[in-house]
N, C-alpha and C positions, 0 to 999 in steps of 0.2 A: 481574480476572480474573473469569471466568463461571462456572466449576465450582469447587466445592472438594468434597474428600471427607476424611473423616474416621473413625476407629476401624479394628478389621479385621474381614473377612469372612468368614474361614475360608482353608485351607491352600488353595482352587482361584483364590484373585485372581490375576488375568492380569500384575501388574506383575513386570518382569525382577528377578530377585534381585541381578544385578550393577547394576542402574541404581539400585535402593536403597541397595546398600553405597556406591556412589558419592559418596552425597550423605551419606551418614552421615559416609564419611572428610571428609568437607569441613566437619565440625560441626554437620551436621543433626542432628535426633531420628529415632527408627525411624518415628515418624507422618509427621512432615515430609517425612523422606525418600520415603516411600510415596507420601503426597499429591502432589508434585511429580513425582514419577518415573509416576504415574497419569496425572495432566495432559500430561506428554510423550509417552506413549503414545496417548492419545486426539488430539492434536494432531497426530502421526504420520498416524493410521490416515485423518484428515479429509482431509491434505493430497494424500495418496495418493488419495483419491477426488474431488479438484478438480477441474475441467472448466475447458479452456482460456476467455480472454473473446476477444469477437470485438466490438469497440466499433460501435455504431453510430449513426444520426441519422437524426431525421424532421425532412426540410426541410418547411417549409409556407409557401405561396405567400401574401402580406401582401396584395396586391390583392385576389385570390379572397376572402380571408379577410374584409377590410374590405366584402364585398358579399354577405356572408352564406353563403359556399360556402366548404367544405372542399377543398383540394385539395393533396395533398402526396405524398410516398413515402417511404420508407428507404434510405438507402442507407450502404456501407460506410465509414467513417472512419480505419480504419488505413492511411490510405494518404495520397501528398503532395495537397497542395491545390490542383492545376492537375487531377488526376483527379477529386476530388469538385468540383470546379467545374463539370466534363462533366456528372458526375451530376445536379447540380444544376439545370445547365438542360433536362436532359432530364425532369426533373420539371415543371419551370416550363413546357415544352410542353404538358403538357396543360390547361394553365390554362384555364377557362372566361371570364375578363376577354378573354384572345386571341383565342378564337373569337367574340367579341361583337363584339371593336373591330376586329380584324386586327391588333394592336399588341402585338408581344411582350412578356411581363412578367418584371421583372430583379429584384423587389424579393421577399425573403425571410427567413425566421425561421428557427431552430433551434426545433422546435415540441415535440420530447420527445429523449429518449435511450437508450441499453441499456449495458450491461457497461461503464461507465464507473467502477462501484462510486462511493464517495466524491467522486470529481472531475468530476460532472456539469458539461457547459460551458453558461452562459446562453444565452439566445435570440440575442444578437448577438455570441457570440464569433468572434473570427476562424477563419478557416480553417488558418491557419500553425499557431495555439494548439492548437485540434483535432485537427491532423495529431501535434503534439508528443506530445498526452496519449494517442491511441488507439494510435500505434505502440508508445509506452512500455509501457500497460498488456495491449497483446497479447503483447509482448515477452517483460515481466518477470512480469506479473501483477497482484491487488489491490497488491501491495506501492508497487510504483509510484505507483497512483491516490492511495494514502495519502502518500505524499512531496510529490505535487505540491501534496495540498490542504495540506500544511504550509507550503511557499512563498506557496499564496494566503492563507493566514491572516496569513501574514507579511509579505507585500508586499499584498496587498488586490487582485491579479491572478493569473493562471496565470502563473509566470515562466517561459519556454523554458531559460533559462539553468541557473535551480535545478533543471528536470527533467534537464537535460543531466548534473547532477554523481551522479544518481542511483550509477552502479557504483560510485563511491568512495564516498558516503553509506552506502551500504545495509549494514548489518552483519549481519542476518540475521533468521531469523523464530524466534522461540522459544516454547515451551509456556507460560512465565510468565517473571517477573524473576527468578525463583531458577536457572532453566535458564541464561539469560543471566549471571548470575554464576558459574557454574559454568564458562561457557566462558571468562570473562574470567580465570579463576582457571588453569585450564590454558593457553589460548592466552601468558599472561605468565610460564609456566613453574612455577608458585608449588610444585606439587606434586613435580615434581622437585627444586627448590629444596629443601624438606623431607628427600626422601631421600637429598639428598648430604652430610647432616649428619650427626656421629656418631651412632651406635645410640642413646645413651644421650638424647640430646636431641630424637631424634624423637619419642619416647616423652610427652615434655612441652610439644611444639610444637605446637600447634592452629592453623589456619586461621579468623581471624575472617568466617565464610557471613554470618552475620546484620550484621555490621557493613559489609561489602560491599556487601551489597543495601539500607543505607539511605546509604551514598556515594552509588552509582550512581542513585538515585531521584531526592537531593538535589542534587546537582554541576553538573548543566547540561550536561554534555558531550555525551549522546544525547538524541535525541527518541525518544518511545516512543509507540506509537499501539497500541491494545488492537484486537482483531479477533475473530471465534467461538472461532478457535484457537488462539489465542495473545496474541503481540503482534510488531510490527517495531519491529527498533531501528534507529536512525539517528543518524548520526555531525551532530552539530549544528552542526559548522563549517562544513560543505558549503552552509547556510544563512546564513552570516552573513559571505559573502564578497560583496563590491559587484558589480551585475549592470548591465549595459549596456539597460535596459529603452526599448526603443520599443517605442510606441503602436500595436499591429495589430490592435485593434478594426475590424471592420467599418464604415463607415456605411451604404449603402443596402444593402448585401450582393448588388451587380449581379454 
């Protein structure tokens, strides 16, 4: 986690008392509950200020570059491959090599990218893969880029089949692993189960919140990706299923 808070700073501290109480009831100390709750509050405020992403590519004419000329342009990437191809041809139509020789230029590369977050395509990435990346990022935000990067790390390339599993794989955006542990406890009905116990047994029954956090961090059931506002959590089973990968890398990018 990138932020930590410790100690008490007086009655004007902004953390919601109910948030602190919630974590204390799960077995956290008051100091831990305050720290986690404060991270949760700050993460929420930052998410509310987050701007939409609009991925785009800088397309460069490689023929012109080889002759010492920079000819290129930016195109929107969150569209289908055919639409991007039309935009690329429009960029290449400005080629200085074409003006000199009268021959249309068809060779290009990706010279830069914006708003792809950590899932930046390499210069020879295929348009179908770029399209899948950009559309997912535009629709779901930076969490999709994190998911695509997990697939790239595991497969050695951006895998469209893995990208398509994002809606099933994405568990959520949490301020910390502690808030995710609270999510698991609530989702599985642990609090309600304790409340159904006889009153005398409720008083001596405690959730092992710290033990659950340790279990989550070590059992391998999830992928956790850190970001500035907390963590993204994904179901790791969605990256283990086999994919039918076809090599969609472009050759000359014509």
